N, C-alpha and C positions, 0 to 999 in steps of 0.2 A: 348354106342353110344352117348347117351346124355351127359355122362361125358366127352367124347372126345370133343364134340362140345363146351361143356362148357369151357374146357381148351383152346381151340382154340380162343374162344371169349375173354377169359380173356387175352390171349396173345396179341390179336389185340388191346384190350382196353389199355393194358399197353403201347403198342407201340404208340397208339394215344396220350396217356397222356404224354408220353415222348416227343413226337413231339410238343405237345401243350406247354409243359414247355419250350421247347427251343424257341418257338415262343413268349412266354410271360413270359420272365424270371421274371420280378418283380412280376408278379401276383403269381408266385410260392413262397409262403412264406416258403415253405419247404427248399428253397435254399438261405436262407438269407445271408450266408457268401459269396456265390459265387458272388453275385453282387458286392462284394468288388473289385474283380478283374475288373468287369465291371466298377468299379469306376475309374479305370485307364483310360478307355475311357473318363471318366469325365475329365481327364487331357486335352482332347481336349478342355474342357471348358477353360483350360489354354489358348487356343487360344484367350480366352478373354484377355489374356495378350496382344494380338494385340491391346487391348484397350490401352496397354502401348504406342502404337503409340501416345497416348496422350503425352508420353514423346517426341515422334518425334515432339511434339509441340515445343520441344527444337529448332527445326528449326526456332522457333520464335526467336531463336538467331539471325536470320536475322534481328530481331529488333535491336540487337546490331549492325548489319550492319548500323543501324541508326548512330552508331558511325562512320561507314564508311562515315557518313556525314562529318567525318573528311575530306573527299574529299573536304569539304568546305574549307579545307586548300587551295584549289585553290583560296580561298579568299586571302590566303597568297600571291598568285600571285599579290594581291593588292600590296604586297611588291614590285613586279616588278614595281609598281609605283615608286619604288626607282629610276627607270629610271629618276625620277625627279632629281636624282643625276646629270643627264646630265646638271642640272643647274650648277653643278660644272664646266662644261666646261666654265662657265662664268669666271672661274679662268684664262683661257687664256687671259682674259682682263687684268690680272695682269701685263702682259708685260708693261702696262701703268704705273706700279709703278716704282719709281725711281731706286730701287735696281735692277730692271731687265733691265734698260737701258744699252746700250752698248756704252762705251766711245771709239770712234774710234781714239781719240788722245792718242797715246802711249808715255808718257813722257820719257820712257826709250830709245826711238828711236829718240826723238827730239834733235836738236842741237842748239847751240847758233847762233843767227843771224836771217836773214829774206830773203825772195825772193821778189824782187821789181817788179814793173809793167812791166819791160822789161825782166823778167825772170832771172835776175842776182842775184846771191847769195852774200850777204854781211855778214861778221862776225860782230856780235854786241852782247855784253853781256847783253844788256837790253831787248833782245827778245829771244824767243824760236820758232823754226820753225819745224813743224811736218814732218814726212815721207809722202810719197804719199798716198792719200786716194782716192780710186776709187769711181767715181760717174757717174751719167747719167743725161740727161736732165730731168728736172722736180723734181729731188730729193730736199727735203727740208733739209737744213743744219741748225741746231740750236746749238749755242755755247755760252760760257761764263765761267768765268767772263771775260769781255772785256772792253777795254778803248774806249769810244765813239769816241774820237778825234784821235785815232791811225791812222798813215798814210795809212796802209792797213792791212786787217785782213785775206784775203784769196787770194792766187795766183792761177790763173786758167791755166790749161794746156790742150791741145788737145791730141788726141790719138797718134800723132806723137811726143809728148813731147814738142812741141812749146808753149811758153807762150802766152796766149790770153789776159793777163792783170790781174788786181787785182780787188777785191771787198772791198769796205769800206762803211761807213755809208753814204757817198755821192754818192755811186755808187752801188745800188742794195741791200745793206744791210738795214735792219730795226731793230731798237731797240724795243724789245717786252716787256722787264721788266727791272725795275731799282732795283739794289741791294743797300743795306744800305750803302755800302762803296763808292758809286758813280760809281761803275762798272755797266755794263749792260749785259743782255742776248740778243743775236741777232739772227736773222734768215735770211737765204739767199736761194733763189730758183735757182737751177742750170740752166743755159741757154744752148742753143744748142751748140754743138761742144765741150763741156767740158767733158773730159774723167777722169781727176783726179785733185785734188786740194792739196795745202799745206796750213795748217793753221799757222798763225803767232800770237803768244800771248805775251803780256807783261810779262816779267820774274816774276813780283811779283805775277802773277796768275798761274805760271807754275804748281804748285802742286794742284791747285783747278780749273783746266781748263777742261771743259766738252764739247765734240763735239759729236753730234748724227746725224744720217742720217734717215730721215723720222720718227723721234720721237721727237715731240715738247715738251719742258719742261718749267716750270715756276720756280719762286723763291723757293717755298716749295720743289719741286722735286729736284732742284739743291742743296739746303741745306741738304736734306735727303741723297742724293747720296754721299756727302762728310762728312756726319755726323756732319754738322755744326749746331750750335745753332742759330736759327733765332732770331733776335732781334725785339721785339715789344714794344718799349719804350713808356712810358706814358710821353709825353712832359711836362705835368704839374709837373712831379716829376724828372726833369732833375737833374743829379748829376754833379756839377761843380768841376772838378779836379784841377782847377786853384785856389789855396788858396793864396791870397795875403799875408797872415801872414807867409807863409812857403816858399815863393820864395826868391831867392837871386838876388842881383843887378848884372847886367852884362850879359854876354852870353858865350857860349862855342862854339869853332870853330870845324870844321870837323875833326881836329886832336886831339880833346879832351882837348885843352888848354883853361883854364878859363880866361876870360877878364873882368876886372872891368870897366863897362861902364854904366853910369847912364841912358842911352837911352833905356836900355833893362832890362828885368827880366827873370830869368830862373827857371824853376820848379825843384823839386827834381825828382828822378827816378819814373816814372810811369810804373808799371809792365804791360806787354802786351804779347800777343802770336800771332803767324802767323794767319792772317785772321781777327784780331780785327780791328775795324774802329774808328779812332779818328776824331772827328769833332770839329772845333775851329774857332774863329773869335771874333772881327774884326781883320783881318790879312792883312798885306801889301804885295801885289803881288811881288814887287821887293826886298823884304827883303832878305838878303844874304842867310839865312837858317832859317827854322821855327822850326826845331827840330834836335837833334842829336840822333843817334841810338846806343844802347849799347848791348853788349852780356851779358851772364849770370854772368860774373865776374864784370860787370859794366863798362867795357872798351868801349870807343867810337869807333865804327866801321865805321861810316859814318854820313852823314847829309841828310836832305830832304828839297827840294825846289819845286817850281811849275814845274820847268823844269825836275825834276827827278821823278815825279809821283804824287805829291800832286795835287788834283783836286779842282778847284774853282767851287762851286755850285751856289752861289748867290753873287751879288755885292751890297753893300750899296751905298747910294747916295753920300757919300764922297769919293768913289773909293775903299774903303777897301772891303774885301770879307769874306764870310764863305767858309772854305776849308775842305777837307776830305783827310785822308791818311789811306790806308790799309796796315797793318803791314805785312812785308815780312818775309821770313824764316830766322831763326837765330837771330831774334831780341827779346831780353828778357825784355828790358825797353827802354823808351824814355825820353828825357828831352826837354821840349817845351820852345821855346824862344819867348818872347812877346815884341812888341814895347811898351815902357813905356806910350805912349800917350793913350793907350787903356786898361790899366790894371784894371781900375775901372769897366769896363763893359765886360771884356774878359770872354768868355764862352768856356770851354774845356770839352768835354764829350767822354766817351768810350762806343762804341756800342749803342749810343743814338743819332742818326742823328737829326739835327734840321735845320730849315730854318729861314728866317728873322722874320716871325711872332712869332715863338717860342722864338727866341732870345729876341725880345722886351717884350714878355710876361714874360719871366724869370726875366728880369731886371726891370720889372714893368715900362717900358718906353712907352710913346705914340709913335705910329708909325709915323715917319716923313712923310710929305706930298709927298716927292719924292719917298718914298717906298710904298705908298698906291696905289694899283692897283685894280680898281673896274671893274669886268667883265661886259661888256655891254650886258646884257641878252636880251635887247630889240632890239638888232641889228639883221638884217636878216641873219647875218653870224653865229649867235650863234647856236651851235649844228651841224653845217655843217662840212664837211671834205674836205681836200685839199691835193693834191700831188704836191710837188715842185721839179722841175728838172732844173739844170742849172750849173753855174760855181761858182767861189769863192765869187762872189757878192751875189748870191742867198743862198750860204752856210753860209756866215758870217765869212770869214776867220780871219778878225781882230776885230770881235766883242769881247766884254768883256769875254763872254763865247763862244768860237768858236763853230760854228754850230747853233747859235741862229737865227741871221738875222731877216728879217721881218716875216719869218715863225713862229719863237718862240714868237715874239711879238703879232702876230695875235691870236695865241693860248691863250696867257696870257690875252690879253685885250678884245678879242671878243669871247672866247670860241670856236674858230675854230680849230677843230682837225686836226693837220698837220702831214704829212709824208714827211720830207725833204730829198730827195735823192741826192741833189746837191753835186758837188765835185769840189774842186779847180783845175784849170788848164784844165778843159774839154771844148770841142768845139762842134759846130754844124757839121763842116766838118771833114775830115780825116787829116787835116794838122798836127795833133799831133798823128796820128795813129788811126785805127778803135777802138781800145780798149778804147780810150779817148773820144769817141763820146757821147754826152748827150742822144742820142736816146737809148743807152744801159741802162741808168738809168730808162727810161720809160719802157723798156722791163722787167727789173727786178721787176717792180711794177705792172705788168699786171694782177696779180691775185687780186688786190685790188679793192675797190669800193669807188669812190670819187665823191663829188659834183662838185669840181673844180680840173682842172689839170693846174697848173700855171707853165709856161715855161719861161726860161730866158737863154740867151746865145748869143754869137757873139763876145764878147770882145777878147777872146783868138784866134778866127779865124783871126781877124784883127791884133792881136799881132804876131801870127804865131809860127813857130817852136822855140823850146827853146835851140837849139844847136848853136845859134849865126849865122846861115846861112842867116838870113834875109828873109826866105821864109814865106809867109803868104797866107791865103786862099783868092782867088779873090772873088769879090762880086758875080759874076755869074748872071744868068737870070731866072726869073720865067718861067715855062713851061705851056703849055696848057693841059698837061696830068695829070690824076689822078692815074696813074700807078706808083707804087714805083720804078719799074725797070728803069724808064725813067729819074731819077734824077742824076745829076752829083754831087756826095757827096764830091768831092774835092773842091767844092765852098760853100760859105756861103748860097747862095740861094738854092742850091740843098740839102744841109744838113738840112735847115729849112723845106723844103717841105717833106723830108723824115720823119722828126720829127712829122710834123702835120699828115702825113699819118698814122703813128703808133698810134698817140694819138687818132685819130678818130676810128681806128680799134680796139684798146684795151678798149677805154672808150667812147663808143657811146652815153652814157646818161649823160656824164659830160660836164660842161661848160669849154671849152678850152680857156686859156688866154695866151697871149704872152706879156712879159714886155721888153721893150728896156732899155738899160743902159742910165744913165744920161750923159750929155756932159762931156768929159774929156780933155779939151784943153791943160792942162799942162802935159799930159802923155809924158814921155821921148821918144826920137827918137828910142831907143832900142825896143820900143813896136810897131814899124812899123806904122800901120794906126790907132791906137787907139785914137790918138788926133783928128782925123777927120773921123768920121764914117757916114757922111751924106749919101753916096751912099748905105751903108749896110742897114741902117734903112729905107731908101726910098723904097728899094726893099722889105724889110720885111713887110712894111705896105701893099704893093700890094698883097703879098703872103697871109697875114692874111685875106684880103678881099676875095681872091679866095677861101680859105678854110673855111670861116665863123668863123674865130678865133677872139675873142675879143682882141683888141690891145691897150695896155696902153703905150702911148708915153711919156717916161720920158726924152728922149734925147732932145726934143724940148721944154721942160718945163722950161722956164726962171725963174719962181718963185722958183722951186726946186734948180736950179743951183745957184741962189743967196743965198738961205738958206744954201746950202752946201759950199758956198764960193769957188766954183770950180776954179775960176780965180787965187786963191792963191796957188793952188797945195795942198801940205800937210798942214793940219790945224786941228782944234779940231774935224772936221767932217769927214776928210779923212786922213787915216793913211799914204797914199801916194797919188799921183794924181788920183789913180784908185779905191782904196779899202776904203769903209766907215768904220768909227769907230763905237762904240756903239752909240755915239751921232748922227752920220750920219744916222744910221738905225732908230733912234728915229724920225728923220726928215722925212725919206722916208716912213715909215710904214703907216702914215695916208693917203697918196696919194693912196697907194695900197688898203688899207681898204675901202676907199670911192669908188674906182672903183669896187671892188668885191661886195660891198653892192648894188651898182646900178644894177649889174647883178643878184643878188640874189632876189631882190624885185619883 
């Protein structure tokens, strides 16, 4: 019994021990190798690998996202500041460069001849006339090279093709720049009613004639457009091509025949090319020819005189002049012919323009008293500006250098900046057509700013139509009206009132001046009422008072009449009984200067 209980107890004890061993495996040293398997559970210690999440610290690669600070490349958008390139749009200003100018004169479509103020075409090998050029009111036409004294430069047409007249330096055109050859660049503002124009250029400029619309240009742009080499001579280093030791006695005529004449000297061939400018003097205006033109073989192809295109630029006190000639196409050399009286001081240059002062300096000569002009800088006229509108008297038709008149003398002697729009043959009234009214000169200058507007006119109204009909403008009567629509412009008085109305309208801040013509008692019968203009100028004086216009009465100036010797008709002061010579303008200018000075003080 006891043994049985003992076995039971032992079994229970064994079971309990087994259970305890299971509960406390490590404690049971008896099962040392078994825990090795349990070591596998130690693998869960591998979950310490989760410490590897430290590797997940790789997400610190987001630090590399710091590289994403490359997004700072948006700073590159600073490059978008390249939009500063829009500064390049400044390039559009380049149209101001000469190479981008558009020459609306197409020489391939131009024909020989010209269109006159009546819209009549005349064939003339000395000129080239353009095809139609469309324009509108207000357009600015700039063109050159042009001859200042040319009869007309632009013929104007309406939309219906009817000729409206012409534009010249005396009628709406203004010379803006001087070229070294004596040519000029000119500008013209298109008036109302003009739909197209035709340009007329001197044939010698046909290959270098530039016409632009609303693109003003100067000398540098002109030269660059035609790839011309501008001349900027140092007058102290003028090169005289006239070598007295190398010239021959005599002269060569226009046919190339050599004449042995002790009164002249002729140079050897002087090589030239189209566009070159020869300046020379002292030269005699009436000399048969000043030079002969030769082709590449040396053969004479023609001759040059003042009437053919040589330009007088200045005149010496003895009547001789400094002249210029621009070489035309096909000329390879010239031979210059000199009056023997002037061979010791003769100066001939190529592309080195000179004036009287440079001439005297080159020859180490003292300037003669008659050629000394001192600008009166203490005059109240100095630095002022004036617009001149009128007829051939105001223009200076028979002046030594046509177009000078009192306007040029006031500029030279008093420093008065002048803009002379006057034109030979023009009237106050419509007796010679509306296109020939002086008021149109005024309209053409309306964009200017002047201290004085000096007006003259009336002689051609009294003279009348040029067709021999004997029709002239009646004197007419001053009105009480200040409305331009109320003036009868078929009369002298109505035309003068219209002129004053526009003068006041366009130039409200300027001093308006009207100059009557001197007495012309010897004017021929063919000039109708010119020999007695008492009624005309009596009415003019009243109209000036009405409009507050300063009136310079030269008609009743006995002192001036005596000085001009008007009772003798043509004389040293008057080319004919009507038109002053250079000496006549010398006499008249001080009267005008004194009058203007009184207004300027």
